[in-house]
C-alpha positions as semicolon CSV with decimal commas, in nm:
position;residue;x (nm);y (nm);z (nm)
1;M;3,119;1,956;28,007
2;K;3,215;1,626;27,830
3;P;3,388;1,334;27,978
4;K;3,764;1,292;27,922
5;W;3,723;0,959;27,778
6;L;3,491;1,089;27,527
7;K;3,668;1,188;27,201
8;L;3,491;1,317;26,910
9;S;3,639;1,306;26,562
10;H;3,520;1,453;26,235
11;H;3,487;1,252;25,919
12;K;3,744;1,372;25,670
13;H;3,456;1,455;25,423
14;S;3,219;1,626;25,662
15;G;3,137;1,976;25,570
16;R;3,403;1,979;25,302
17;L;3,342;2,037;24,934
18;R;3,554;1,789;24,701
19;A;3,583;1,806;24,323
20;H;3,392;1,542;24,134
21;E;3,712;1,371;24,040
22;Y;3,534;1,040;23,972
23;T;3,290;1,179;23,707
24;S;3,422;1,062;23,376
25;Y;3,294;1,336;23,154
26;L;3,584;1,354;22,924
27;P;3,573;0,990;22,816
28;L;3,193;1,004;22,798
29;A;3,222;1,313;22,567
30;A;3,471;1,144;22,348
31;L;3,245;0,832;22,323
32;L;2,944;1,040;22,217
33;V;3,162;1,219;21,955
34;V;3,264;0,889;21,813
35;V;2,917;0,754;21,825
36;G;2,777;1,079;21,648
37;V;3,041;1,042;21,367
38;A;2,952;0,680;21,305
39;L;2,575;0,746;21,303
40;T;2,620;1,030;21,057
41;A;2,843;0,831;20,830
42;F;2,602;0,515;20,817
43;T;2,293;0,763;20,779
44;A;2,453;0,920;20,485
45;Y;2,545;0,597;20,332
46;A;2,208;0,435;20,372
47;S;2,012;0,738;20,290
48;P;1,856;0,742;19,917
49;G;2,071;0,940;19,685
50;P;1,980;1,206;19,443
51;Q;1,846;0,936;19,191
52;A;1,565;0,865;19,429
53;G;1,397;1,213;19,356
54;S;1,503;1,213;18,986
55;I;1,308;1,148;18,680
56;G;1,257;0,764;18,615
57;L;1,211;0,631;18,265
58;T;1,127;0,274;18,156
59;G;1,177;0,135;17,811
60;E;1,309;-0,170;17,609
61;M;1,630;-0,172;17,465
62;P;1,630;-0,290;17,099
63;G;1,720;-0,662;17,066
64;P;1,755;-0,882;16,755
65;A;1,454;-0,918;16,542
66;P;1,280;-1,258;16,542
67;K;1,489;-1,505;16,336
68;V;1,232;-1,791;16,320
69;A;0,936;-1,758;16,080
70;A;0,593;-1,868;16,149
71;T;0,425;-2,148;15,949
72;I;0,092;-2,184;15,787
73;D;-0,011;-2,539;15,844
74;S;-0,383;-2,487;15,784
75;P;-0,526;-2,426;15,510
76;T;-0,301;-2,612;15,286
77;T;-0,182;-2,487;14,956
78;Q;-0,410;-2,529;14,648
79;Q;-0,694;-2,589;14,881
80;H;-1,040;-2,482;14,760
81;L;-1,260;-2,312;15,029
82;V;-1,626;-2,224;15,017
83;T;-1,668;-2,056;15,336
84;S;-1,534;-1,735;15,482
85;P;-1,419;-1,626;15,731
86;T;-1,180;-1,947;15,743
87;T;-0,928;-2,036;16,017
88;V;-0,571;-1,993;15,928
89;S;-0,334;-2,174;16,197
90;G;0,031;-2,288;16,231
91;T;0,328;-2,249;16,448
92;C;0,524;-1,927;16,556
93;P;0,819;-1,792;16,789
94;T;0,662;-1,740;17,138
95;G;0,646;-1,377;17,251
96;T;0,558;-1,248;16,897
97;L;0,269;-1,127;16,721
98;V;0,146;-1,300;16,409
99;E;-0,010;-1,101;16,123
100;I;-0,160;-1,267;15,815
101;Y;-0,173;-1,123;15,479
102;K;-0,403;-1,207;15,183
103;N;-0,281;-1,102;14,849
104;D;-0,062;-0,834;15,049
105;I;-0,369;-0,696;15,220
106;F;-0,374;-0,709;15,589
107;A;-0,620;-0,981;15,718
108;G;-0,569;-0,992;16,101
109;S;-0,337;-1,030;16,375
110;T;-0,308;-1,245;16,688
111;P;-0,044;-1,308;16,963
112;C;0,163;-1,640;16,942
113;T;0,065;-1,850;17,232
114;S;0,298;-1,997;17,500
115;K;0,282;-2,321;17,308
116;G;0,422;-2,157;17,006
117;T;0,105;-2,192;16,801
118;Y;-0,157;-1,942;16,649
119;S;-0,505;-1,962;16,511
120;L;-0,683;-1,682;16,351
121;D;-1,015;-1,643;16,151
122;I;-0,969;-1,428;15,833
123;D;-1,187;-1,298;15,538
124;L;-1,109;-1,432;15,194
125;L;-1,114;-1,253;14,879
126;F;-1,322;-1,389;14,558
127;G;-1,110;-1,628;14,379
128;Q;-0,735;-1,681;14,452
129;N;-0,575;-1,584;14,785
130;R;-0,205;-1,576;14,844
131;L;-0,157;-1,614;15,225
132;V;0,154;-1,522;15,421
133;A;0,224;-1,510;15,800
134;K;0,453;-1,254;15,937
135;V;0,593;-1,225;16,297
136;Y;0,677;-0,919;16,498
137;D;0,838;-0,870;16,832
138;A;0,723;-0,621;17,082
139;L;0,924;-0,343;16,938
140;N;0,745;-0,417;16,597
141;Q;1,071;-0,563;16,449
142;P;0,958;-0,810;16,178
143;G;1,102;-1,162;16,134
144;P;1,123;-1,366;15,820
145;D;0,793;-1,445;15,618
146;S;0,624;-1,776;15,648
147;N;0,573;-2,028;15,371
148;V;0,318;-1,906;15,117
149;V;-0,006;-2,085;15,097
150;V;-0,237;-2,036;14,784
151;V;-0,616;-2,113;14,839
152;S;-0,910;-2,027;14,630
153;Y;-1,242;-1,899;14,752
154;D;-1,477;-2,063;14,518
155;V;-1,777;-1,851;14,571
156;S;-1,904;-1,658;14,248
157;P;-1,942;-1,272;14,308
158;P;-2,301;-1,142;14,314
159;Q;-2,476;-1,144;13,973
160;G;-2,193;-1,321;13,805
161;A;-1,946;-1,047;13,805
162;V;-1,574;-1,103;13,752
163;S;-1,363;-1,028;14,052
164;S;-1,010;-0,882;14,023
165;L;-0,741;-0,795;14,268
166;L;-0,788;-0,428;14,160
167;N;-1,153;-0,428;14,158
168;F;-1,341;-0,495;14,476
169;S;-1,673;-0,327;14,401
170;D;-1,847;-0,686;14,427
171;Q;-1,697;-0,746;14,760
172;L;-1,668;-0,562;15,097
173;I;-1,329;-0,548;15,263
174;L;-1,217;-0,410;15,600
175;N;-0,868;-0,298;15,645
176;T;-0,628;-0,134;15,898
177;N;-0,265;-0,067;15,961
178;A;-0,085;-0,370;16,048
179;V;0,094;-0,264;16,361
180;Y;0,123;-0,366;16,728
181;R;-0,190;-0,210;16,898
182;G;-0,098;-0,120;17,257
183;T;-0,182;0,120;17,526
184;F;-0,233;0,144;17,904
185;P;-0,545;0,099;18,113
186;G;-0,733;0,413;18,132
187;Q;-0,608;0,535;17,797
188;T;-0,794;0,550;17,474
189;L;-0,694;0,286;17,220
190;T;-0,773;0,398;16,852
191;I;-0,768;0,186;16,555
192;P;-0,802;0,340;16,198
193;V;-1,028;0,160;15,979
194;S;-1,090;0,176;15,608
195;L;-1,365;0,013;15,391
196;I;-1,293;-0,120;15,046
197;G;-1,581;-0,193;14,805
198;G;-1,957;-0,250;14,888
199;V;-2,234;-0,004;14,871
200;P;-2,300;0,256;15,138
201;P;-2,444;0,296;15,393
202;Y;-2,232;0,075;15,620
203;A;-2,283;-0,059;15,958
204;I;-1,959;-0,141;16,154
205;S;-1,973;-0,328;16,475
206;T;-1,673;-0,374;16,697
207;L;-1,630;-0,632;16,971
208;W;-1,351;-0,520;17,205
209;G;-1,296;-0,852;17,370
210;D;-1,381;-0,724;17,713
211;S;-1,747;-0,795;17,684
212;K;-1,813;-0,447;17,543
213;S;-1,905;-0,354;17,190
214;T;-1,985;-0,039;16,980
215;V;-2,184;-0,009;16,669
216;V;-2,141;0,286;16,426
217;S;-2,289;0,373;16,093
218;R;-2,097;0,521;15,786
219;N;-2,238;0,689;15,475
220;N;-1,918;0,665;15,279
221;S;-1,600;0,456;15,259
222;L;-1,353;0,728;15,391
223;S;-1,126;0,595;15,656
224;F;-1,243;0,649;16,022
225;N;-1,134;0,553;16,380
226;V;-1,289;0,324;16,639
227;S;-1,191;0,386;16,999
228;H;-1,201;0,216;17,316
229;V;-1,074;0,242;17,684
230;Y;-0,967;-0,064;17,859
231;T;-0,974;-0,077;18,244
232;K;-0,753;-0,394;18,309
233;P;-0,416;-0,503;18,132
234;G;-0,413;-0,811;17,914
235;T;-0,423;-0,916;17,561
236;Y;-0,751;-0,864;17,368
237;Q;-0,880;-0,995;17,035
238;I;-1,068;-0,709;16,865
239;T;-1,321;-0,815;16,613
240;I;-1,451;-0,571;16,357
241;Q;-1,742;-0,655;16,127
242;A;-1,900;-0,451;15,864
243;S;-2,197;-0,480;15,647
244;D;-2,327;-0,280;15,351
245;T;-2,670;-0,189;15,210
246;Q;-2,673;-0,499;14,987
247;G;-2,590;-0,750;15,266
248;R;-2,216;-0,804;15,199
249;K;-2,006;-0,852;15,504
250;A;-1,650;-0,812;15,603
251;F;-1,468;-0,947;15,911
252;L;-1,140;-0,847;16,065
253;T;-0,951;-0,948;16,389
254;V;-0,691;-0,720;16,553
255;A;-0,479;-0,811;16,857
256;A;-0,444;-0,527;17,126
257;I;-0,189;-0,534;17,407
258;I;-0,297;-0,340;17,719
259;N;0,010;-0,313;17,929
260;G;-0,008;-0,317;18,311
261;Q;0,215;-0,024;18,355
262;P;0,163;0,351;18,419
263;S;0,134;0,574;18,112
264;I;0,459;0,748;17,984
265;A;0,334;1,088;18,141
266;T;0,322;0,924;18,458
267;I;0,664;0,732;18,425
268;A;0,855;1,064;18,327
269;T;0,762;1,241;18,657
270;T;0,983;1,318;18,964
271;S;0,930;1,069;19,217
272;K;0,990;1,105;19,590
273;P;1,147;0,838;19,817
274;T;0,874;0,628;19,951
275;H;1,088;0,427;20,221
276;T;1,218;0,556;20,554
277;N;1,586;0,517;20,655
278;Q;1,562;0,311;20,997
279;L;1,898;0,475;21,110
280;L;1,718;0,821;21,125
281;M;1,515;0,681;21,422
282;L;1,842;0,658;21,640
283;W;1,899;1,037;21,601
284;P;1,627;1,133;21,870
285;L;1,793;0,893;22,110
286;Y;2,148;1,020;22,041
287;T;2,045;1,373;22,089
288;F;1,864;1,276;22,419
289;A;2,190;1,115;22,545
290;V;2,397;1,427;22,463
291;T;2,141;1,656;22,638
292;M;2,135;1,443;22,941
293;V;2,529;1,442;22,975
294;I;2,534;1,822;22,924
295;S;2,257;1,866;23,184
296;F;2,431;1,656;23,448
297;W;2,754;1,834;23,376
298;L;2,606;2,181;23,406
299;G;2,403;2,063;23,727
300;E;2,716;1,955;23,897
301;R;2,900;2,276;23,814
302;R;2,621;2,472;23,951
303;E;2,611;2,250;24,261
304;K;2,987;2,312;24,318
305;H;2,928;2,696;24,266
306;I;2,660;2,688;24,525
307;L;2,841;2,486;24,776
308;G;3,150;2,674;24,736
309;G;2,995;3,023;24,759
310;P;3,001;3,269;25,053
311;G;2,850;3,154;25,367
312;M;2,777;2,817;25,237
313;R;3,100;2,639;25,313
314;L;3,079;2,411;25,615
315;H;3,363;2,394;25,875
316;P;3,396;2,117;26,126
317;Q;3,348;2,233;26,492
318;H;3,582;2,140;26,756
């Protein structure tokens, strides 16, 4: 029996199930929807498009051909020379290839230096030599011809024979196609070579400009190829020397441009994106947040169901 002065009262929440009226699931769900839409839009905008997995090609657009001619400053016209090879030098437009011709026969090539000059050793023909320098750009487009320099190689042919521009039997000459020689590291560079005059058999030595050389013998004057594989990009001066059975010698220098880019077969292949979109890293966090909200919501619904089920409702005792 309790005293009269003792009065017990029940807290208004004791034993009573109330709705979770202060849990803001609707605003939270709306916020997650907005964040998801924004994240999707930014991810799609920042992700690589179809071009990242497409075929990539590189090339050079044709530009204007060189407009400035090279000059031949040395030797000077009407000069008489007694040694061969002789050095031809002068000025040239930077970024071009200089090719020297003697009596319309290709005599050698060399790149123009960054100072706008060139120097090249060439073989001379017996007698008169008409020298001309031509310039070519990277697309092999020719520029204007240089000034013409006429020099004489004052060495009598063997046994007093008379030389002629159409008769080279008393002199050995090396020749090749006058083009920009270029390839890529790891690929074979091939140079066609032809021999004019002389008496077989011939010995041909090629210095490739990378401290390597090759020597081959030829039993005839038919055209043939010399080949080499460079391992590094750069500009190389290839020197080809030939001698015949009677001790005649020929000399030819050719420039080779070894590009520092992949081969065409490698360029024209499908490439995959190599970078990662940083926004993709936010999706796991977003998925985790959505999962947590749904889990809490389902948990509270289950709790309400258990507490509000038969035999589980609490009633205050009086």
